[in-house]
NULOPA-210664 format. One record per residue (C-alpha): x, z, y. Coordinates in Angstrom, 3 decimals. Each point is the difference from the previous one (the first is absolute). Layout:
NULOPA-210664
(pt (X Z Y))
...
END
This chain:
NULOPA-210664
(pt (115.788 85.904 71.457))
(pt (-0.597 -3.067 -1.945))
(pt (2.055 -1.745 -3.250))
(pt (-0.288 -3.286 -1.662))
(pt (2.492 -2.030 -1.678))
(pt (0.697 -1.512 3.422))
(pt (1.236 3.570 1.529))
(pt (-0.795 3.308 1.685))
(pt (-1.180 0.248 3.249))
(pt (-1.246 3.129 1.830))
(pt (-2.107 0.555 3.100))
(pt (0.076 3.234 2.459))
(pt (-3.103 1.332 2.594))
(pt (-0.151 3.105 1.955))
(pt (-1.127 3.112 -1.393))
(pt (-3.730 0.912 0.543))
(pt (-1.185 3.682 0.139))
(pt (-2.364 -0.719 -2.859))
(pt (-0.545 0.880 -3.448))
(pt (-2.994 -2.213 -1.174))
(pt (-1.653 -0.636 -3.383))
(pt (0.350 -3.288 -1.700))
(pt (3.045 -1.278 1.551))
(pt (1.691 -1.349 -3.228))
(pt (-2.996 -1.604 -1.637))
(pt (-0.355 -1.893 3.457))
(pt (3.111 -1.134 0.253))
(pt (0.179 -1.275 -3.562))
(pt (-3.130 -1.843 0.276))
(pt (1.132 -1.494 3.457))
(pt (3.347 -0.839 -1.371))
(pt (-1.492 -1.720 -2.929))
(pt (-2.274 -2.011 2.497))
(pt (2.922 -0.767 2.293))
(pt (2.052 -1.022 -2.828))
(pt (-2.625 -2.198 -1.378))
(pt (-0.628 -1.680 3.454))
(pt (4.090 -0.528 0.991))
(pt (1.631 -0.201 -3.267))
(pt (2.816 1.589 1.426))
(pt (0.857 3.386 -0.996))
(pt (1.422 0.543 3.895))
(pt (-2.556 -0.952 1.791))
(pt (-2.666 1.729 -2.347))
(pt (2.129 3.241 0.992))
(pt (-0.233 -0.935 3.417))
(pt (-3.734 -0.663 0.370))
(pt (-1.102 3.207 -2.004))
(pt (2.232 1.907 2.088))
(pt (-1.417 -0.967 2.862))
(pt (-3.816 0.213 -1.490))
(pt (0.662 3.438 -1.169))
(pt (1.501 1.183 3.198))
(pt (-3.109 -1.213 1.646))
(pt (-2.011 1.851 -2.077))
(pt (1.592 3.178 0.473))
(pt (0.209 -0.464 3.510))
(pt (-3.602 -0.165 -0.059))
(pt (-0.468 2.735 -2.175))
(pt (1.768 2.405 2.385))
(pt (-1.956 -0.865 2.781))
(pt (-3.037 0.776 -2.150))
(pt (1.382 3.308 -0.528))
(pt (-0.684 0.145 -3.641))
(pt (1.652 -0.400 -3.325))
(pt (-2.033 -3.043 -1.374))
(pt (1.281 -2.987 0.774))
(pt (-1.501 -1.957 2.528))
(pt (-0.105 -3.215 -1.966))
(pt (-3.177 -1.505 2.012))
(pt (1.241 0.650 3.111))
(pt (3.616 -1.975 -0.761))
(pt (-1.524 -2.642 -1.981))
(pt (1.083 -2.457 2.195))
(pt (3.265 0.629 -0.594))
(pt (-0.233 0.417 -3.728))
(pt (-0.622 -3.713 -0.285))
(pt (2.205 -1.541 2.927))
(pt (2.821 2.987 1.068))
(pt (1.803 -0.331 2.982))
(pt (3.545 0.067 -1.657))
(pt (1.627 2.924 2.109))
(pt (2.862 0.806 -2.239))
(pt (3.151 -1.740 -0.745))
(pt (0.647 -0.343 -3.950))
(pt (3.349 0.272 -0.675))
(pt (2.274 -1.647 -3.342))
(pt (1.418 2.909 -1.476))
(pt (2.971 -2.359 -1.864))
END
């Protein structure tokens, strides 16, 4: 979820069977980077969600709790926007 003066937005993803370390930190960092790049909270949310999901998929495939940031580095800078963001009002 992201909220700004322009409104609130939410996005949902499938649940992955993983409990990694550092997910909140990477989410905050990526959201800030995507927000600076796009200037749009909704676009930043879409990109952040796709980036983090790709990192989690790579982490799950590696069988580790440590985030696979290097393995998913392409998805952090230029993520495929896989999940729709919806306005909440």
